[in-house]
C-alpha positions as YAML, in Angstrom:
chain: A
units: angstrom
residues:
- id: 1
  name: MET
  ca: [55.75, -80.33, 88.03]
- id: 2
  name: LYS
  ca: [58.28, -79.76, 90.78]
- id: 3
  name: MET
  ca: [56.97, -79.45, 94.31]
- id: 4
  name: LYS
  ca: [58.19, -75.86, 94.72]
- id: 5
  name: GLN
  ca: [56.43, -74.74, 91.51]
- id: 6
  name: TRP
  ca: [53.26, -76.55, 92.56]
- id: 7
  name: ILE
  ca: [53.26, -74.77, 95.92]
- id: 8
  name: ILE
  ca: [53.87, -71.37, 94.32]
- id: 9
  name: ARG
  ca: [51.12, -71.97, 91.73]
- id: 10
  name: LYS
  ca: [48.61, -73.01, 94.40]
- id: 11
  name: ILE
  ca: [49.47, -70.63, 97.21]
- id: 12
  name: LYS
  ca: [51.22, -67.49, 95.98]
- id: 13
  name: LYS
  ca: [48.78, -65.28, 94.09]
- id: 14
  name: ARG
  ca: [49.08, -61.79, 92.62]
- id: 15
  name: THR
  ca: [46.29, -59.42, 91.62]
- id: 16
  name: ALA
  ca: [46.14, -59.00, 87.85]
- id: 17
  name: TYR
  ca: [43.09, -56.71, 87.90]
- id: 18
  name: ILE
  ca: [41.00, -55.01, 90.54]
- id: 19
  name: GLY
  ca: [38.37, -52.42, 89.75]
- id: 20
  name: ASN
  ca: [34.69, -51.71, 89.30]
- id: 21
  name: SER
  ca: [34.45, -52.16, 85.52]
- id: 22
  name: ARG
  ca: [32.51, -55.31, 84.71]
- id: 23
  name: ASP
  ca: [33.35, -54.93, 81.01]
- id: 24
  name: LYS
  ca: [37.11, -54.90, 81.66]
- id: 25
  name: PHE
  ca: [36.75, -57.77, 84.12]
- id: 26
  name: GLU
  ca: [34.92, -59.96, 81.61]
- id: 27
  name: LYS
  ca: [37.29, -58.97, 78.78]
- id: 28
  name: TYR
  ca: [40.37, -59.85, 80.85]
- id: 29
  name: CYS
  ca: [38.86, -63.18, 81.95]
- id: 30
  name: ARG
  ca: [38.21, -64.09, 78.29]
- id: 31
  name: ILE
  ca: [41.77, -63.19, 77.32]
- id: 32
  name: LEU
  ca: [43.29, -65.20, 80.16]
- id: 33
  name: LYS
  ca: [41.13, -68.18, 79.23]
- id: 34
  name: GLN
  ca: [42.19, -67.91, 75.56]
- id: 35
  name: ASN
  ca: [45.83, -67.95, 76.68]
- id: 36
  name: ASP
  ca: [45.29, -70.99, 78.95]
- id: 37
  name: ILE
  ca: [46.19, -69.07, 82.10]
- id: 38
  name: ARG
  ca: [44.55, -70.17, 85.31]
- id: 39
  name: TYR
  ca: [42.97, -67.39, 87.30]
- id: 40
  name: LYS
  ca: [40.54, -66.83, 90.14]
- id: 41
  name: GLU
  ca: [37.62, -64.42, 89.95]
- id: 42
  name: THR
  ca: [36.33, -62.58, 93.00]
- id: 43
  name: ILE
  ca: [33.32, -60.27, 92.97]
- id: 44
  name: ILE
  ca: [32.70, -58.23, 96.08]
- id: 45
  name: ASN
  ca: [29.25, -56.70, 96.38]
- id: 46
  name: GLN
  ca: [29.85, -53.48, 98.27]
- id: 47
  name: SER
  ca: [26.15, -52.58, 98.49]
- id: 48
  name: SER
  ca: [25.46, -55.58, 100.74]
- id: 49
  name: ARG
  ca: [28.04, -54.52, 103.34]
- id: 50
  name: PHE
  ca: [26.97, -52.98, 106.61]
- id: 51
  name: PRO
  ca: [29.06, -51.16, 109.18]
- id: 52
  name: PHE
  ca: [29.94, -52.53, 112.60]
- id: 53
  name: GLY
  ca: [30.91, -56.10, 111.88]
- id: 54
  name: HIS
  ca: [29.87, -56.53, 108.25]
- id: 55
  name: GLY
  ca: [32.24, -54.44, 106.14]
- id: 56
  name: ASP
  ca: [33.26, -50.97, 107.15]
- id: 57
  name: LEU
  ca: [31.69, -47.57, 107.66]
- id: 58
  name: ARG
  ca: [33.50, -46.10, 104.67]
- id: 59
  name: SER
  ca: [31.89, -48.58, 102.27]
- id: 60
  name: PHE
  ca: [28.48, -47.89, 103.78]
- id: 61
  name: GLY
  ca: [28.66, -44.14, 103.26]
- id: 62
  name: SER
  ca: [30.46, -44.01, 99.92]
- id: 63
  name: ASN
  ca: [28.04, -46.23, 98.02]
- id: 64
  name: TYR
  ca: [24.88, -44.19, 98.55]
- id: 65
  name: GLY
  ca: [23.12, -43.76, 95.21]
- id: 66
  name: ILE
  ca: [25.43, -46.11, 93.26]
- id: 67
  name: ILE
  ca: [23.60, -48.93, 91.50]
- id: 68
  name: ASP
  ca: [26.54, -51.21, 90.61]
- id: 69
  name: SER
  ca: [29.06, -50.98, 93.39]
- id: 70
  name: ASN
  ca: [30.75, -54.32, 92.80]
- id: 71
  name: ILE
  ca: [34.50, -54.66, 92.96]
- id: 72
  name: TYR
  ca: [35.95, -57.18, 90.52]
- id: 73
  name: GLU
  ca: [39.28, -58.89, 91.13]
- id: 74
  name: ILE
  ca: [41.31, -61.35, 89.08]
- id: 75
  name: THR
  ca: [44.20, -63.14, 90.76]
- id: 76
  name: VAL
  ca: [46.80, -65.31, 89.06]
- id: 77
  name: SER
  ca: [49.70, -67.44, 90.18]
- id: 78
  name: GLU
  ca: [52.91, -65.57, 90.90]
- id: 79
  name: LEU
  ca: [54.55, -67.77, 88.25]
- id: 80
  name: ASP
  ca: [52.14, -66.46, 85.58]
- id: 81
  name: TYR
  ca: [52.03, -62.84, 86.74]
- id: 82
  name: GLU
  ca: [54.68, -61.39, 84.41]
- id: 83
  name: LYS
  ca: [53.12, -63.11, 81.39]
- id: 84
  name: VAL
  ca: [49.65, -61.85, 82.37]
- id: 85
  name: LYS
  ca: [50.95, -58.33, 82.97]
- id: 86
  name: SER
  ca: [52.53, -58.34, 79.51]
- id: 87
  name: ILE
  ca: [49.36, -59.62, 77.80]
- id: 88
  name: LEU
  ca: [46.99, -57.22, 79.58]
- id: 89
  name: SER
  ca: [49.24, -54.18, 79.08]
- id: 90
  name: LYS
  ca: [48.98, -54.63, 75.30]
- id: 91
  name: ILE
  ca: [45.18, -54.46, 75.53]
- id: 92
  name: GLN
  ca: [44.78, -51.33, 77.64]
...
């Protein structure tokens, strides 16, 4: 692999999915894995955030009464982004 492609694959990332649906998140991860596309999963637990140094005030107030307030994100290499976008758009 050329050095430039290696750097882009390792450093430049694009968000393929971000949302609060665990079902979609898991479905998309399975599909990316089936298509041999490398991706990174990030799960942010909003309910564990506190204002004033640990998150922000908005997240503290907006999550009252919500049981699953996780935010799920899938990032892929910029080189794979168009392929991923095409694959995931067929599923939605």
